[in-house]
VOPAGU-2260 file (C-alpha; in pm, 1 decimal, decimal comma):
REM VOPAGU-2260
SITE   aa  ch    i         X         Y         Z
SITE  UNK   A    0    1651,6     525,2     465,2
SITE  UNK   A    1    1619,9     253,2     724,5
SITE  UNK   A    2    1344,2     459,9     911,6
SITE  UNK   A    3    1152,8     482,6     595,0
SITE  UNK   A    4    1170,6     112,6     547,7
SITE  UNK   A    5    1076,5      53,3     905,2
SITE  UNK   A    6     763,8     303,4     862,9
SITE  UNK   A    7     649,0     114,4     552,0
SITE  UNK   A    8     690,3    -232,1     723,8
SITE  UNK   A    9     503,8    -118,3    1029,9
SITE  UNK   A   10     224,8      34,3     825,9
SITE  UNK   A   11     186,0    -290,8     624,8
SITE  UNK   A   12     203,5    -487,5     928,8
SITE  UNK   A   13     -68,7    -295,4    1114,0
SITE  UNK   A   14    -284,2    -298,2     798,2
SITE  UNK   A   15    -264,2    -665,0     781,0
SITE  UNK   A   16    -377,0    -684,2    1140,0
SITE  UNK   A   17    -675,8    -464,8    1065,4
SITE  UNK   A   18    -780,9    -681,5     780,8
SITE  UNK   A   19    -737,8    -994,5     994,2
SITE  UNK   A   20    -969,7    -829,3    1256,8
SITE  UNK   A   21   -1223,0    -756,4     976,8
SITE  UNK   A   22   -1241,8   -1125,8     902,8
SITE  UNK   A   23   -1210,4   -1267,2    1247,7
SITE  UNK   A   24   -1558,7   -1332,3    1379,3
SITE  UNK   A   25   -1450,0   -1260,9    1742,6
SITE  UNK   A   26   -1297,8    -923,0    1648,4
SITE  UNK   A   27   -1521,2    -844,5    1355,0
SITE  UNK   A   28   -1494,6    -481,0    1269,3
SITE  UNK   A   29   -1747,7    -316,7    1034,2
SITE  UNK   A   30   -1628,3    -231,9     682,2
SITE  UNK   A   31   -1650,6     134,6     747,0
SITE  UNK   A   32   -1435,5     101,4    1062,0
SITE  UNK   A   33   -1183,6    -104,7     892,7
SITE  UNK   A   34   -1149,9     129,1     602,5
SITE  UNK   A   35   -1118,1     428,9     845,0
SITE  UNK   A   36    -830,8     252,6    1026,6
SITE  UNK   A   37    -668,3     146,2     708,0
SITE  UNK   A   38    -699,8     506,7     587,9
SITE  UNK   A   39    -534,4     637,3     901,3
SITE  UNK   A   40    -249,1     383,5     887,2
SITE  UNK   A   41    -177,4     435,9     516,9
SITE  UNK   A   42    -259,9     784,0     436,1
SITE  UNK   A   43     -52,7     989,5     656,1
SITE  UNK   A   44     265,7    1213,6     632,5
SITE  UNK   A   45     521,4     964,5     746,2
SITE  UNK   A   46     391,2     679,1     497,3
SITE  UNK   A   47     385,2     965,2     226,1
SITE  UNK   A   48     743,8    1056,1     300,2
SITE  UNK   A   49     864,9     692,1     289,2
SITE  UNK   A   50     678,2     618,2     -30,3
SITE  UNK   A   51     826,4     928,8    -187,4
SITE  UNK   A   52    1176,2     825,6     -93,1
SITE  UNK   A   53    1130,2     461,4    -236,5
SITE  UNK   A   54     937,4     570,1    -539,0
SITE  UNK   A   55    1190,1     822,5    -653,0
SITE  UNK   A   56    1480,8     593,9    -581,6
SITE  UNK   A   57    1381,6     352,1    -853,2
SITE  UNK   A   58    1095,9     295,8   -1113,8
SITE  UNK   A   59     899,5      14,4    -970,5
SITE  UNK   A   60     714,8    -230,1   -1197,4
SITE  UNK   A   61     347,0    -213,9   -1204,1
SITE  UNK   A   62     151,1    -428,6    -976,4
SITE  UNK   A   63     -38,4    -586,7   -1244,2
SITE  UNK   A   64     197,3    -661,8   -1548,1
SITE  UNK   A   65     101,8    -486,7   -1868,2
SITE  UNK   A   66     -66,6    -698,6   -2138,7
SITE  UNK   A   67     155,6    -727,9   -2442,9
SITE  UNK   A   68     -99,1    -531,5   -2657,3
SITE  UNK   A   69     -82,6    -254,1   -2411,7
SITE  UNK   A   70     294,3    -225,5   -2425,5
SITE  UNK   A   71     282,9    -225,3   -2801,9
SITE  UNK   A   72      33,7      56,4   -2808,3
SITE  UNK   A   73     234,6     262,7   -2571,5
SITE  UNK   A   74     540,8     248,3   -2814,2
SITE  UNK   A   75     330,5     369,5   -3119,6
SITE  UNK   A   76     238,9     697,9   -2938,1
């Protein structure tokens, strides 16, 4: 499991560097290039495997909390 955590941590670290490069006027990557690099960093077999391990290990909360009315609507179905 440690290897999977390392894989995800490294992918996030590199993705942050790519984003920083996009905003850095000296490095200034184009949006197309930055997206292509982010896609390569985040959409690959190793990251997919790591995500599968952690997502199956526990149900994670949504990134954006649900609004109270949406929670109520879910319970009525």
